[in-house]
C-alpha positions in Angstrom: -121.5 -97.0 55.7 -124.8 -95.1 55.9 -123.1 -91.9 56.8 -120.7 -92.3 53.9 -123.4 -93.0 51.4 -125.4 -90.0 52.7 -122.4 -87.8 52.3 -121.9 -89.0 48.7 -125.6 -88.5 48.0 -125.4 -84.9 49.4 -122.3 -84.3 47.2 -124.2 -85.6 44.2 -127.2 -83.4 44.9 -124.9 -80.4 45.2 -123.2 -81.2 41.8 -126.6 -81.9 40.1 -127.9 -78.5 41.5 -124.9 -76.8 40.0 -125.4 -78.7 36.8 -129.0 -77.7 36.7 -128.0 -74.1 37.1 -125.6 -74.5 34.1 -128.4 -76.1 32.1 -130.7 -73.2 32.9 -128.1 -70.8 31.7 -127.6 -72.8 28.5 -131.3 -72.8 27.8 -131.3 -69.1 28.4 -128.7 -68.6 25.7 -130.5 -71.0 23.4 -133.8 -69.1 23.9 -132.1 -65.8 23.2 -130.7 -67.0 19.9 -134.0 -68.7 19.0 -136.0 -65.5 19.5 -133.4 -63.4 17.8 -133.8 -65.6 14.7 -137.5 -65.1 14.9 -137.2 -61.4 15.3 -134.8 -61.2 12.4 -137.0 -63.5 10.3 -134.0 -65.6 9.5 -135.4 -68.9 8.4 -132.1 -70.8 8.2 -131.0 -69.6 11.6 -134.5 -70.4 13.0 -134.4 -74.0 11.9 -130.8 -74.4 13.1 -131.8 -73.1 16.5 -134.8 -75.4 16.5 -132.5 -78.4 15.8 -130.1 -77.3 18.6 -133.1 -77.0 21.0 -134.5 -80.4 20.1 -131.0 -82.0 20.5 -130.3 -80.3 23.8 -133.6 -81.1 25.6 -133.2 -84.9 25.9 -129.6 -84.4 27.1 -130.4 -81.9 29.8 -133.7 -83.0 31.2 -132.1 -85.9 33.1 -130.0 -83.5 35.2 -133.2 -82.1 36.7 -134.9 -85.5 37.1 -131.8 -87.0 38.8 -131.5 -84.0 41.0 -135.1 -84.3 42.2 -134.8 -88.1 42.7 -131.6 -87.9 44.7 -132.9 -85.0 46.8 -136.0 -87.0 47.7 -133.8 -90.0 48.5 -131.6 -87.9 50.7 -134.6 -86.4 52.5 -135.9 -89.9 53.2 -132.5 -91.0 54.6 -132.4 -87.9 56.8 -135.9 -88.5 58.2 -135.1 -92.1 58.9 -131.9 -91.2 60.7 -133.5 -88.4 62.6 -136.4 -90.6 63.7 -134.1 -93.3 64.9 -131.8 -90.9 66.7 -134.6 -89.1 68.5 -136.3 -92.3 69.5 -133.1 -93.8 70.9 -132.5 -90.6 72.9 -136.0 -90.6 74.2 -135.8 -94.2 75.5 -132.2 -94.0 76.7 -131.9 -94.4 80.5 -135.7 -94.1 80.9 -135.4 -90.4 79.8 -139.1 -90.4 79.0 -139.9 -90.3 82.8 -137.8 -87.2 83.2 -139.7 -85.5 80.3 -143.1 -86.3 82.0 -143.0 -83.7 84.6 -139.8 -84.6 86.4 -141.1 -87.8 87.9 -138.3 -90.0 89.3 -138.5 -93.6 88.1 -137.9 -94.9 91.7 -140.7 -92.9 93.1 -143.1 -93.9 90.4 -142.9 -97.5 91.5 -144.0 -96.7 95.1 
């Protein structure tokens, strides 16, 4: 279950990253049109672009927020899994004795 949820989380992060790239491109085009309206001193076009900007920002900002949130959540799950896995490997079959200078566990008791 944990592996499946982590895979879904990773897929979501990838999709949100792609979505964030799309949003950045959208804002690039909006900025271009906005500054073109300013340069042309076209008041009607300026106010239209201002309305488009203000309508777009609340719709697009959650993409970045959710991407960062799910990325952090995935990082925490990864660290938890990695810590558990490495700890289990360290204590498995008294491996920690082998890592401490090759001391055999039977000779350590003598």
